[in-house]
C-alpha positions as CSV (number, residue, x, y, z in Angstrom):
1,M,67.6,-60.6,-3.4
2,E,69.3,-57.7,-5.1
3,T,68.0,-56.3,-8.4
4,I,70.7,-55.8,-10.9
5,N,68.5,-54.5,-13.7
6,D,65.0,-53.4,-12.9
7,S,63.9,-53.2,-16.5
8,E,61.2,-55.5,-17.6
9,Q,62.3,-55.3,-21.3
10,K,64.3,-58.1,-23.0
11,V,67.4,-57.1,-24.9
12,L,66.5,-57.0,-28.6
13,I,69.0,-59.1,-30.7
14,E,68.7,-59.0,-34.4
15,Y,69.4,-62.4,-36.0
16,P,71.4,-63.8,-37.7
17,C,74.3,-62.3,-35.8
18,N,77.8,-63.3,-34.7
19,W,77.9,-64.6,-31.1
20,C,80.8,-65.2,-28.7
21,Y,80.7,-67.9,-26.1
22,K,83.4,-68.1,-23.4
23,V,84.0,-71.8,-22.9
24,I,86.0,-73.1,-19.9
25,A,87.5,-76.6,-19.6
26,S,90.4,-78.5,-17.9
27,E,92.4,-78.8,-21.1
28,K,92.6,-77.3,-24.6
29,T,92.2,-80.6,-26.5
30,A,89.1,-81.6,-24.5
31,L,87.6,-78.1,-25.0
32,E,88.2,-78.2,-28.8
33,Q,86.7,-81.7,-29.0
34,A,83.6,-80.6,-27.1
35,I,83.2,-77.7,-29.5
36,R,83.5,-80.0,-32.5
37,D,80.9,-82.4,-30.9
38,V,78.4,-79.6,-30.4
39,I,78.7,-77.5,-33.5
40,D,79.9,-80.2,-36.0
41,A,81.0,-78.6,-39.3
42,R,79.6,-75.1,-38.7
43,E,82.1,-72.3,-39.5
44,H,83.5,-70.9,-36.3
45,T,86.6,-69.3,-34.7
46,I,88.3,-70.4,-31.5
47,T,90.7,-68.0,-29.8
48,P,92.6,-68.3,-26.5
49,S,91.2,-66.3,-23.6
50,N,92.6,-67.0,-20.2
51,K,94.3,-69.7,-18.1
52,S,93.8,-70.0,-14.4
53,K,96.8,-69.2,-12.2
54,T,97.3,-72.8,-11.3
55,G,96.8,-74.0,-14.9
56,K,93.9,-76.1,-13.8
57,Y,91.4,-74.4,-16.2
58,I,91.6,-72.9,-19.6
59,S,89.1,-70.6,-21.4
60,M,88.6,-69.9,-25.0
61,N,86.3,-67.7,-27.0
62,L,84.0,-69.5,-29.5
63,D,82.7,-67.1,-32.2
64,L,80.1,-68.2,-34.7
65,L,77.0,-67.1,-36.6
66,V,73.8,-67.9,-34.8
67,H,70.6,-67.9,-36.8
68,N,68.0,-67.2,-34.1
69,E,67.3,-67.3,-30.4
70,D,66.7,-71.1,-30.4
71,D,69.9,-71.7,-32.2
72,R,71.9,-69.5,-29.7
73,T,70.3,-71.1,-26.7
74,F,70.7,-74.7,-28.1
75,I,74.5,-74.2,-28.5
76,F,74.8,-72.6,-25.1
77,E,72.9,-75.5,-23.4
78,A,74.7,-78.2,-25.4
79,L,78.1,-76.8,-24.5
80,K,77.1,-76.5,-20.9
81,K,76.0,-80.1,-20.7
82,H,79.1,-81.6,-22.5
83,Q,81.2,-83.7,-20.2
84,N,84.4,-81.9,-21.1
85,I,83.1,-78.4,-20.4
86,K,83.2,-76.9,-16.9
87,M,81.4,-73.6,-17.7
88,V,80.0,-71.5,-20.5
89,L,79.5,-67.8,-20.4
């Protein structure tokens, strides 16, 4: 196994902070619905990112304020588990 970063230190993130998730799905409407399902009425911004060459996948950036590590991780995991989402970065 190759080591990418041999540092034992965690990255220090000061909360609250703005965080960007790249969310990938098959279609824009399903992606937007998944985001609404996960973050409910929290203030956020969705901006277009990329589309696959074949048009099979679309990605968008989800920007919002996260309050702490648990909040950031919860949103990531909830998006990742949503049936309409293919991948979250």
